[in-house]
PAFIMI-398273 format. One line per 2 residues: number of its first residue (from 1); for each residue x, y, z of C-alpha. Coordinates in nm, 3 decimals. Last residue first. Layout:
# residues N
NUM	X Y Z; ... .
This chain:
# residues 499
499	0.501 2.769 0.210; 0.855 2.682 0.224 .
497	0.870 2.471 0.532; 1.169 2.329 0.681 .
495	1.127 2.555 1.031; 0.754 2.476 1.014 .
493	0.865 2.094 1.112; 1.114 2.196 1.385 .
491	0.832 2.379 1.558; 0.584 2.109 1.502 .
489	0.809 1.829 1.646; 0.891 2.049 1.990 .
487	0.505 2.110 1.978; 0.466 1.754 1.993 .
485	0.757 1.727 2.264; 0.595 2.027 2.508 .
483	0.228 1.792 2.457; 0.349 1.490 2.551 .
481	0.574 1.619 2.826; 0.267 1.794 2.941 .
479	0.038 1.447 2.900; 0.256 1.257 3.109 .
477	0.366 0.952 2.880; 0.226 0.629 2.951 .
475	-0.013 0.533 2.651; -0.080 0.181 2.601 .
473	0.112 -0.081 2.405; -0.060 -0.464 2.327 .
471	0.117 -0.749 2.169; -0.181 -0.869 1.931 .
469	-0.253 -1.232 1.815; -0.387 -1.250 1.515 .
467	-0.659 -1.531 1.421; -0.965 -1.315 1.587 .
465	-1.066 -1.154 1.251; -1.107 -1.537 1.092 .
463	-1.370 -1.573 1.338; -1.577 -1.418 1.042 .
461	-1.606 -1.757 0.847; -1.344 -1.980 0.702 .
459	-1.327 -2.249 0.347; -1.687 -2.070 0.273 .
457	-1.573 -1.958 -0.013; -1.623 -1.600 -0.020 .
455	-1.479 -1.575 0.354; -1.163 -1.779 0.218 .
453	-1.123 -1.482 -0.043; -1.165 -1.211 0.157 .
451	-0.916 -1.371 0.397; -0.635 -1.429 0.173 .
449	-0.640 -1.111 0.023; -0.606 -0.944 0.341 .
447	-0.348 -1.181 0.432; -0.124 -1.083 0.151 .
445	-0.099 -0.711 0.263; -0.048 -0.793 0.633 .
443	0.178 -1.069 0.558; 0.409 -0.924 0.870 .
441	0.234 -1.148 1.147; 0.195 -1.124 1.535 .
439	0.011 -0.816 1.544; 0.086 -0.516 1.671 .
437	-0.185 -0.294 1.846; -0.101 0.034 1.949 .
435	-0.335 0.273 2.185; -0.365 0.562 2.160 .
433	-0.241 0.918 2.259; -0.027 0.919 1.914 .
431	0.296 1.118 2.116; 0.235 0.834 2.399 .
429	0.121 0.500 2.178; 0.406 0.613 1.923 .
427	0.679 0.637 2.186; 0.578 0.272 2.331 .
425	0.613 0.129 1.948; 0.914 0.312 1.861 .
423	1.103 0.189 2.202; 0.975 -0.157 2.150 .
421	1.127 -0.164 1.783; 0.948 -0.493 1.640 .
419	0.759 -0.224 1.472; 0.986 -0.097 1.246 .
417	0.953 -0.451 1.006; 0.586 -0.376 0.960 .
415	0.240 -0.445 1.051; 0.011 -0.152 1.279 .
413	-0.320 -0.107 1.465; -0.403 0.232 1.603 .
411	-0.658 0.241 1.849; -0.876 0.542 2.011 .
409	-0.862 0.747 1.732; -1.117 1.052 1.833 .
407	-1.400 1.075 1.539; -1.462 1.399 1.311 .
405	-1.373 1.241 1.017; -1.152 1.494 0.873 .
403	-1.007 1.597 1.211; -0.957 1.226 1.318 .
401	-0.788 1.185 0.979; -0.555 1.521 1.073 .
399	-0.415 1.419 1.390; -0.336 1.052 1.264 .
397	-0.111 1.184 0.982; 0.042 1.429 1.238 .
395	0.073 1.120 1.409; 0.247 0.927 1.148 .
393	0.533 1.203 1.137; 0.602 1.225 1.472 .
391	0.605 0.841 1.502; 0.846 0.803 1.288 .
389	1.077 1.151 1.381; 1.083 0.925 1.729 .
387	1.320 0.680 1.545; 1.561 0.941 1.364 .
385	1.510 1.163 1.724; 1.670 0.843 1.892 .
383	1.956 0.795 1.615; 2.065 1.122 1.675 .
381	2.025 1.128 2.055; 2.219 0.811 2.078 .
379	2.530 0.921 1.794; 2.577 1.286 2.013 .
377	2.385 1.583 2.140; 2.486 1.688 2.449 .
375	2.668 2.017 2.370; 2.304 2.116 2.203 .
373	2.143 2.012 1.889; 1.784 2.171 1.848 .
371	1.678 2.116 1.488; 1.802 1.832 1.232 .
369	1.665 1.951 0.888; 1.577 1.791 0.580 .
367	1.491 2.009 0.318; 1.120 2.173 0.176 .
365	1.062 2.181 -0.159; 0.803 1.949 -0.200 .
363	0.591 2.059 0.062; 0.227 1.919 0.112 .
361	0.230 1.898 0.496; -0.045 1.614 0.543 .
359	0.124 1.392 0.385; 0.445 1.481 0.194 .
357	0.731 1.667 0.277; 0.995 1.746 0.044 .
355	1.270 1.468 -0.088; 1.486 1.430 0.215 .
353	1.225 1.604 0.408; 1.284 1.362 0.710 .
351	1.285 1.581 1.013; 1.501 1.518 1.276 .
349	1.426 1.668 1.609; 1.635 1.686 1.925 .
347	1.509 1.815 2.273; 1.766 1.631 2.454 .
345	1.575 1.607 2.793; 1.642 1.152 2.830 .
343	1.967 1.178 2.742; 2.016 0.880 2.473 .
341	2.035 0.528 2.637; 1.712 0.419 2.570 .
339	1.718 0.522 2.151; 2.055 0.374 2.147 .
337	1.946 0.048 2.296; 1.646 0.045 2.013 .
335	1.835 0.181 1.764; 2.061 -0.100 1.736 .
333	1.773 -0.345 1.586; 1.816 -0.132 1.243 .
331	2.163 -0.268 1.210; 2.538 -0.114 1.184 .
329	2.449 0.218 1.334; 2.582 0.558 1.281 .
327	2.759 0.513 0.956; 2.591 0.816 0.827 .
325	2.509 0.728 0.521; 2.350 0.371 0.512 .
323	2.287 0.288 0.859; 2.100 0.658 0.944 .
321	1.995 0.621 0.635; 1.816 0.302 0.650 .
319	1.661 0.358 0.964; 1.540 0.716 0.798 .
317	1.375 0.464 0.501; 1.177 0.285 0.776 .
315	0.970 0.652 0.789; 1.043 0.847 0.506 .
313	0.798 0.860 0.191; 0.464 0.913 0.428 .
311	0.161 0.815 0.273; -0.183 0.953 0.411 .
309	-0.518 0.802 0.342; -0.886 0.845 0.431 .
307	-1.100 0.526 0.353; -1.427 0.398 0.226 .
305	-1.609 0.126 0.222; -1.865 -0.033 -0.010 .
303	-2.139 -0.317 0.003; -2.187 -0.510 -0.297 .
301	-2.068 -0.856 -0.157; -1.762 -0.652 -0.016 .
299	-1.687 -0.351 -0.161; -1.310 -0.171 -0.086 .
297	-1.097 0.056 0.098; -1.214 0.335 -0.143 .
295	-1.056 0.682 -0.188; -0.991 1.000 -0.001 .
293	-0.689 1.180 0.030; -0.514 1.343 0.359 .
291	-0.409 1.711 0.359; -0.607 1.851 0.671 .
289	-0.950 1.958 0.440; -1.031 1.577 0.349 .
287	-1.338 1.478 0.167; -1.536 1.199 0.335 .
285	-1.692 0.968 0.168; -2.027 0.751 0.254 .
283	-2.003 0.424 0.383; -1.707 0.388 0.641 .
281	-1.457 0.618 0.780; -1.203 0.299 0.738 .
279	-0.809 0.512 0.848; -0.535 0.449 0.677 .
277	-0.181 0.496 0.731; 0.062 0.385 0.459 .
275	0.425 0.438 0.578; 0.773 0.477 0.363 .
273	1.056 0.188 0.377; 0.810 0.044 0.587 .
271	0.590 0.110 0.830; 0.206 0.005 0.792 .
269	-0.046 0.216 0.986; -0.367 0.078 1.084 .
267	-0.732 0.301 1.154; -1.053 0.205 1.291 .
265	-1.324 0.513 1.277; -1.558 0.307 1.083 .
263	-1.564 -0.018 1.103; -1.369 -0.273 0.857 .
261	-1.039 -0.241 1.016; -1.032 -0.648 1.097 .
259	-0.589 -0.594 1.068; -0.642 -0.820 0.720 .
257	-0.911 -0.583 0.602; -0.618 -0.267 0.610 .
255	-0.324 -0.474 0.543; -0.497 -0.564 0.147 .
253	-0.615 -0.177 0.158; -0.264 -0.097 0.176 .
251	-0.159 -0.424 -0.082; -0.433 -0.324 -0.357 .
249	-0.740 -0.560 -0.306; -0.792 -0.853 -0.481 .
247	-1.042 -1.207 -0.370; -1.207 -1.495 -0.481 .
245	-0.939 -1.600 -0.775; -1.099 -1.903 -0.837 .
243	-0.936 -2.279 -0.880; -0.881 -2.389 -1.243 .
241	-0.816 -2.806 -1.219; -0.538 -3.051 -1.187 .
239	-0.332 -2.767 -1.105; 0.013 -2.693 -1.188 .
237	-0.122 -2.643 -1.576; -0.043 -2.262 -1.628 .
235	-0.154 -2.164 -1.248; -0.467 -2.355 -1.305 .
233	-0.639 -2.027 -1.304; -1.032 -1.948 -1.266 .
231	-1.229 -1.575 -1.343; -1.246 -1.261 -1.103 .
229	-1.523 -1.398 -0.869; -1.563 -1.113 -0.632 .
227	-1.425 -1.003 -0.303; -1.304 -0.706 -0.374 .
225	-1.647 -0.682 -0.574; -1.536 -0.601 -0.951 .
223	-1.478 -0.291 -1.188; -1.488 -0.400 -1.520 .
221	-1.119 -0.319 -1.637; -1.061 0.034 -1.875 .
219	-1.041 0.003 -2.260; -1.422 0.149 -2.285 .
217	-1.258 0.410 -2.037; -1.084 0.599 -2.351 .
215	-0.791 0.766 -2.219; -0.755 1.055 -2.395 .
213	-0.583 1.223 -1.988; -0.863 1.466 -1.975 .
211	-1.091 1.236 -2.135; -1.071 1.004 -1.868 .
209	-1.205 1.285 -1.659; -1.500 1.344 -1.826 .
207	-1.563 0.934 -1.876; -1.502 0.936 -1.478 .
205	-1.500 0.549 -1.453; -1.785 0.430 -1.232 .
203	-1.837 0.406 -0.831; -2.069 0.790 -0.879 .
201	-1.936 0.871 -0.558; -1.585 0.754 -0.620 .
199	-1.522 0.888 -0.927; -1.219 0.646 -1.110 .
197	-1.003 0.773 -1.306; -0.722 0.907 -1.066 .
195	-0.645 0.568 -1.064; -0.641 0.482 -0.705 .
193	-1.006 0.425 -0.672; -0.953 0.098 -0.940 .
191	-0.734 -0.064 -0.732; -0.958 -0.084 -0.458 .
189	-1.270 -0.083 -0.632; -1.151 -0.450 -0.805 .
187	-0.994 -0.525 -1.137; -1.125 -0.712 -1.425 .
185	-1.052 -0.799 -1.749; -1.073 -1.216 -1.744 .
183	-1.038 -1.447 -2.042; -0.680 -1.356 -2.117 .
181	-0.570 -1.714 -2.016; -0.678 -1.681 -1.650 .
179	-0.376 -1.566 -1.505; -0.248 -1.349 -1.781 .
177	-0.555 -1.110 -1.707; -0.563 -1.165 -1.369 .
175	-0.177 -1.088 -1.322; -0.255 -0.744 -1.552 .
173	-0.565 -0.651 -1.371; -0.372 -0.656 -1.066 .
171	-0.053 -0.491 -1.192; -0.259 -0.135 -1.267 .
169	-0.438 -0.070 -1.565; -0.385 -0.065 -1.952 .
167	-0.619 -0.313 -2.212; -0.575 -0.232 -2.582 .
165	-0.689 -0.357 -2.898; -1.004 -0.145 -2.887 .
163	-0.928 -0.016 -3.241; -0.807 0.325 -3.131 .
161	-0.623 0.178 -2.833; -0.422 0.001 -3.047 .
159	-0.320 0.250 -3.263; -0.230 0.499 -2.929 .
157	-0.050 0.232 -2.850; 0.146 0.138 -3.152 .
155	0.478 0.248 -3.018; 0.462 0.410 -2.670 .
153	0.497 0.807 -2.618; 0.127 0.895 -2.600 .
151	-0.084 0.569 -2.535; 0.225 0.511 -2.260 .
149	0.197 0.878 -2.098; -0.193 0.900 -2.113 .
147	-0.181 0.551 -1.853; 0.094 0.755 -1.625 .
145	-0.132 1.020 -1.580; -0.399 0.826 -1.472 .
143	-0.215 0.619 -1.329; -0.119 0.824 -1.004 .
141	0.229 0.935 -0.849; 0.191 1.132 -1.167 .
139	-0.028 1.365 -0.959; -0.371 1.582 -0.918 .
137	-0.496 1.592 -0.604; -0.732 1.283 -0.472 .
135	-1.092 1.229 -0.413; -1.168 1.116 -0.720 .
133	-1.461 1.354 -0.791; -1.351 1.685 -0.592 .
131	-1.013 1.585 -0.678; -1.038 1.615 -1.050 .
129	-1.253 1.913 -1.064; -1.021 2.091 -0.870 .
127	-0.772 1.996 -1.101; -0.927 2.062 -1.410 .
125	-0.855 2.450 -1.497; -0.696 2.328 -1.824 .
123	-0.370 2.414 -1.717; -0.347 2.131 -1.460 .
121	-0.413 1.924 -1.721; -0.091 1.992 -1.899 .
119	0.082 1.998 -1.577; -0.011 1.614 -1.545 .
117	0.078 1.576 -1.845; 0.452 1.707 -1.783 .
115	0.489 1.522 -1.438; 0.407 1.202 -1.650 .
113	0.798 1.048 -1.594; 0.703 1.066 -1.232 .
111	0.820 0.745 -1.140; 0.757 0.606 -0.761 .
109	0.443 0.411 -0.889; 0.628 0.223 -1.160 .
107	0.557 0.235 -1.524; 0.487 -0.121 -1.695 .
105	0.712 -0.155 -2.008; 0.685 -0.175 -2.320 .
103	0.326 -0.256 -2.492; 0.304 -0.629 -2.268 .
101	0.177 -0.911 -2.464; -0.157 -1.065 -2.381 .
99	-0.284 -1.139 -2.756; -0.565 -1.013 -2.819 .
97	-0.566 -0.723 -2.574; -0.224 -0.562 -2.607 .
95	-0.095 -0.470 -2.312; -0.045 -0.149 -2.124 .
93	0.095 -0.052 -1.796; 0.084 0.098 -1.434 .
91	0.205 0.089 -1.125; -0.068 0.263 -0.905 .
89	-0.078 -0.016 -0.621; 0.225 -0.251 -0.569 .
87	-0.080 -0.547 -0.568; -0.280 -0.794 -0.355 .
85	-0.364 -1.130 -0.450; -0.628 -1.399 -0.298 .
83	-0.639 -1.770 -0.495; -0.896 -2.058 -0.441 .
81	-1.021 -2.394 -0.317; -0.683 -2.527 -0.334 .
79	-0.755 -2.886 -0.158; -0.684 -3.090 -0.513 .
77	-0.302 -3.019 -0.536; -0.246 -3.209 -0.234 .
75	-0.042 -3.010 0.002; 0.333 -3.175 -0.011 .
73	0.430 -2.776 0.096; 0.758 -2.763 -0.184 .
71	0.521 -2.836 -0.493; 0.254 -2.590 -0.381 .
69	0.511 -2.259 -0.300; 0.774 -2.373 -0.560 .
67	0.463 -2.347 -0.828; 0.339 -2.051 -0.684 .
65	0.635 -1.892 -0.680; 0.736 -1.950 -0.995 .
63	0.394 -1.875 -1.171; 0.455 -1.530 -1.042 .
61	0.765 -1.474 -1.137; 0.651 -1.530 -1.479 .
59	0.423 -1.244 -1.447; 0.660 -1.023 -1.302 .
57	0.928 -1.074 -1.562; 0.654 -1.090 -1.837 .
55	0.548 -0.715 -1.700; 0.964 -0.589 -1.652 .
53	0.941 -0.297 -1.431; 0.993 0.048 -1.454 .
51	1.168 0.361 -1.234; 1.242 0.691 -1.482 .
49	1.547 0.848 -1.371; 1.655 1.017 -1.689 .
47	1.936 0.791 -1.693; 1.748 0.465 -1.688 .
45	1.624 0.260 -1.347; 1.463 -0.054 -1.413 .
43	1.451 -0.219 -1.079; 1.443 -0.606 -1.126 .
41	1.235 -0.883 -0.959; 1.235 -1.025 -0.591 .
39	1.111 -1.370 -0.584; 0.913 -1.560 -0.280 .
37	0.815 -1.838 -0.132; 0.600 -1.862 0.191 .
35	0.449 -2.110 0.407; 0.164 -2.205 0.693 .
33	-0.021 -1.928 0.729; -0.299 -2.001 1.000 .
31	-0.628 -1.979 0.845; -0.760 -2.263 1.019 .
29	-0.821 -2.426 0.667; -0.477 -2.384 0.572 .
27	-0.287 -2.090 0.404; -0.019 -2.047 0.162 .
25	0.112 -1.721 0.033; 0.320 -1.663 -0.254 .
23	0.538 -1.388 -0.282; 0.669 -1.122 -0.521 .
21	0.926 -0.882 -0.567; 1.019 -0.522 -0.494 .
19	0.692 -0.335 -0.558; 0.440 -0.593 -0.449 .
17	0.285 -0.868 -0.590; 0.120 -1.069 -0.273 .
15	-0.040 -1.398 -0.423; -0.238 -1.564 -0.186 .
13	-0.307 -1.928 -0.217; -0.617 -2.079 0.004 .
11	-0.594 -2.411 0.154; -0.893 -2.661 0.202 .
9	-0.798 -2.906 0.474; -0.904 -3.269 0.499 .
7	-0.500 -3.348 0.437; -0.383 -3.169 0.736 .
5	-0.408 -3.453 1.001; -0.184 -3.618 0.750 .
3	0.155 -3.424 0.782; 0.233 -3.116 0.582 .
1	0.561 -3.120 0.462 .
């Protein structure tokens, strides 16, 4: 229950719609997170390994978590000023424009069912054109081929598209459409830039690229500033009056904004099951030559910022593997003590290429390996190698971005569960040769759109970016030792590469 001293505040609701579930976050007028509610949704995996979500379940869960958030907090509903939304990126769906009814299930970002469509487009010789305009390598990971798959395989989709009675895009535009009572069909620049249909130079849907995938750009959402007014919602009658949705960002972009990485050269890394490493590169795009991708950070009040981004499949997932598959640990917390117990000069490396290697190597055929075992290698050494491989992988991407952007990275802002491991954070600082800053909140992807909405609505000002308290780690490792360790990592990676 909120005390009387808080009743004069305005409040911002942030919806963080992620791969596993939906969170609702409540921020007071000082920018403090005062309550959170969440609910998971089903992960629908069929016999072909296709991964899907039910769009209606996600929408109804959104209404439920917001209703619980507001009801359980005890705030006056009239004090809610606005809403922000962050979303799982690349997950794609289509729905009927006239009714809002989904056309089948949403195709989750992890799902590669559209690989054949990408191969077909590649045979047309268009892969480099796509990379040059969208900043990303042709891949079934992105919505372009996912939407094409829906148009080609879902009953009635092609006909509705021809008649203009279709909407298709990412989860943010779906939630906006439904929350506003089908009056607003919009997306923001961060999400548009991840579709592989958006020209990051002209800042428009690219008609030629859309044509390659059989997509009519007229059926895509209107692209708006990330802090634009996306329409109003009362959450199915929960609120006495509709309030504006005034901040929308893809989850990684939300984290970048929430971390305050608003200047060129500022970089953040989210440590989760996998990791997203993003560097703000300012108002001019730079196409990577070192294995990462270029997209838009956001557009705020007409001002665009670009990012370099690298994604890793196995960071926190390595710790899960140590626990669930190898049974070396019973909880992730054990890894810190084990890492400190390990033999100091043991030169063991774990290369977690369980499903190939992503950025910056891009070798889908690479296999995982433990390299450098000796007679002193035991449980502690394997656990430490598992922890350290997280920092090594992130350092690979930080170095690639540093070379692309031609800036030296002095500081890395981090978030996510594994950041509680102080051994990992110190090792990350040592190997990346940069300060590592850990904030006192884990809800960065939801904080970003909340900050954007609150700024746009005048609930708070720029001082909001000083709200997070941070623990700082500085490099301490001897330079020669750091170089030896990192060279050993690069050698271990080379041993598993197939190209």
